[in-house]
C-alpha positions in Angstrom: 64.2 246.6 111.8 66.8 243.8 111.9 68.1 242.6 115.2 71.8 243.2 115.6 74.2 240.8 117.5 77.0 242.7 119.0 80.3 240.9 120.1 81.7 243.1 122.6 84.1 243.4 125.4 87.0 243.9 123.2 87.2 246.2 125.1 84.1 247.1 127.1 85.1 250.8 126.9 84.5 251.0 123.1 81.5 248.7 123.4 79.8 251.4 125.2 80.5 253.7 122.3 79.0 251.1 119.8 76.0 250.8 121.7 75.5 254.5 122.0 76.3 255.3 118.4 74.0 252.6 117.2 71.0 253.6 119.2 71.5 257.2 118.3 71.8 256.2 114.5 68.6 254.2 114.7 66.8 257.0 116.4 68.0 259.6 113.9 66.7 257.5 111.0 63.4 256.3 112.5 62.6 259.1 115.0 60.2 258.9 117.9 61.2 256.4 120.5 62.8 254.0 117.9 66.1 252.5 119.1 68.1 249.5 118.2 67.0 245.8 118.6 70.3 244.4 119.7 71.9 241.7 121.8 75.4 242.2 123.3 77.7 239.3 123.9 80.5 240.6 126.0 83.8 238.7 125.9 86.6 238.6 128.5 89.0 240.8 127.0 92.0 239.1 128.7 91.1 235.8 126.9 91.2 237.5 123.5 94.3 239.5 124.2 96.2 236.5 125.6 95.3 234.3 122.7 96.4 236.9 120.2 99.7 237.8 121.9 100.5 234.1 121.8 99.7 233.7 118.2 96.9 231.3 119.0 94.3 232.6 116.4 92.5 229.3 116.4 91.7 229.9 120.1 90.4 233.5 119.3 88.5 232.1 116.4 86.7 229.6 118.7 86.1 232.3 121.2 84.5 234.6 118.7 82.6 231.6 117.1 81.0 230.8 120.3 79.9 234.4 120.8 78.5 234.6 117.2 76.6 231.2 117.5 75.0 232.4 120.8 73.9 235.6 119.2 72.6 233.7 116.3 70.7 231.2 118.5 69.3 234.3 120.3 67.7 235.7 117.2 70.4 238.1 115.8 70.1 238.7 112.0 73.5 240.3 111.5 76.8 240.2 113.5 78.9 243.4 114.6 82.5 242.4 115.8 83.1 245.4 118.0 86.9 245.4 117.5 89.0 245.8 114.4 91.4 243.1 115.4 88.5 240.5 115.8 88.2 240.8 112.0 91.3 238.7 111.5 89.1 235.7 111.5 85.8 237.2 110.2 86.0 235.3 107.0 86.2 232.1 108.9 83.5 233.0 111.1 81.1 233.7 108.2 81.6 230.2 107.0 80.5 228.7 110.2 77.4 230.9 110.9 74.4 231.7 108.8 74.5 235.5 109.4 76.3 238.4 107.6 79.2 240.0 109.3 79.3 243.7 108.9 83.1 244.2 108.1 84.7 247.2 109.7 87.3 247.5 107.0 84.8 247.5 104.1 82.8 250.0 105.8 85.8 252.2 106.4 87.0 251.9 102.8 83.6 253.1 101.6 83.9 256.1 103.9 87.5 256.8 102.5 86.3 256.4 98.8 83.4 258.8 99.5 86.1 261.6 100.2 88.2 260.6 97.1 91.3 259.5 99.0 93.6 256.8 97.7 96.3 256.7 100.4 95.8 256.6 104.0 97.7 255.9 107.4 96.5 253.1 109.5 96.8 252.9 113.3 95.7 249.9 115.3 96.8 247.0 117.3 100.0 245.5 116.0 97.9 242.7 114.6 95.8 245.0 112.5 99.0 246.9 111.3 101.2 244.0 110.7 98.9 241.3 109.5 97.3 241.3 106.1 93.6 240.9 106.7 92.8 244.6 107.1 95.3 245.9 104.6 94.0 243.5 101.9 90.3 244.5 102.5 91.2 248.0 102.1 93.1 247.2 99.0 90.2 245.2 97.5 88.2 248.5 97.8 90.9 250.6 96.1 92.5 252.0 99.2 96.2 251.9 99.9 97.2 251.9 103.6 100.4 252.6 105.2 101.4 251.9 108.8 104.1 253.4 111.2 107.5 252.3 109.8 109.4 251.7 113.0 108.7 248.5 114.9 109.1 250.5 118.2 106.3 252.8 117.2 103.9 249.8 116.5 104.9 248.2 119.8 104.2 251.5 121.6 100.7 251.7 120.1 100.1 248.1 121.0 101.3 248.7 124.6 99.2 251.8 125.2 96.1 250.2 123.7 96.5 247.2 126.1 97.6 248.9 129.2 95.9 252.4 128.9 93.2 253.0 126.5 91.7 249.4 126.8 91.4 250.2 130.5 89.9 253.8 129.8 93.0 255.5 130.8 93.9 258.6 128.6 97.3 260.3 129.1 98.4 263.6 127.4 101.9 262.3 126.7 100.5 259.3 125.1 98.5 261.6 122.9 101.4 263.6 121.9 103.4 260.5 120.9 100.4 259.3 118.7 100.3 262.7 117.1 104.0 262.5 116.3 103.5 259.1 114.7 100.5 260.4 112.6 102.6 263.4 111.5 105.3 261.0 110.1 102.5 259.1 108.2 101.3 262.3 106.7 104.8 263.3 105.6 105.0 259.8 103.9 101.9 260.6 101.7 99.0 259.7 103.9 95.9 261.7 102.8 93.9 260.6 105.7 94.2 258.5 109.0 92.3 255.5 110.1 91.9 255.2 113.7 91.9 251.4 113.2 91.3 250.5 116.9 88.1 251.2 118.6 89.8 252.6 121.6 92.0 255.2 119.6 89.1 257.6 119.3 89.2 258.1 123.1 92.6 259.8 122.6 92.6 261.2 119.0 89.8 263.2 117.2 89.5 265.3 114.0 90.4 268.4 115.7 93.9 267.1 116.5 94.8 266.2 112.9 95.2 268.2 109.6 94.0 265.5 107.4 90.7 263.7 107.4 90.4 261.2 110.3 88.3 258.0 110.0 86.9 256.9 113.4 86.2 253.3 112.7 83.9 253.0 115.7 81.5 255.5 114.3 81.9 254.3 110.7 81.1 250.7 111.8 78.3 251.7 113.9 76.8 253.7 111.0 77.1 250.6 108.7 75.4 248.6 111.4 72.5 251.0 111.4 72.1 251.0 107.8 72.0 247.3 107.8 69.5 247.2 110.6 67.0 249.6 108.8 67.7 248.3 105.3 64.8 246.4 103.4 67.0 243.5 102.4 
């Protein structure tokens, strides 16, 4: 089994889910008392959030690079960035470390292609929705993604991710607002919905939505499990 290096704390709430899903996945594949060999480097979420809000992606890159190098030096054989937004600098990170990074958007595109869908709606931080790193990675894998059209909707998602879900706070009125945004995406042709921030599954599940939902926390964790038990 390969040893995984998890960059967590972005946020700690979803990092708990990653740890649980990866360990459950390893046990499902290997049985007995087999669980994941992994190391978690938990960042201070405020540092990451502040850098991104200020547009200082170089600072976020350095923050993540330090975490990745610490994991590499501790014996990790593959890196899992436990946040969709962190993948904005994943290509830069792979050039600086000797380890593969298991990319969340690639894993998500694989899951979408498996269901034969071509056009999906994407919810996430405003960085994930408005920057091109995630959309381009999906497009490379033949998946077209659309995001909420209105700036106020994208800002609302960003605000609630930061002030509510990132702190483990779940509100019914926030859920209703998300479902209204999702319904608009479906009306605009989305055949599925990507929950493209690891905190959104705290609020939205498949039972809430009429089209397939892609929980990136579970999908990414499954990809990490497959990497850990693979022969190569």
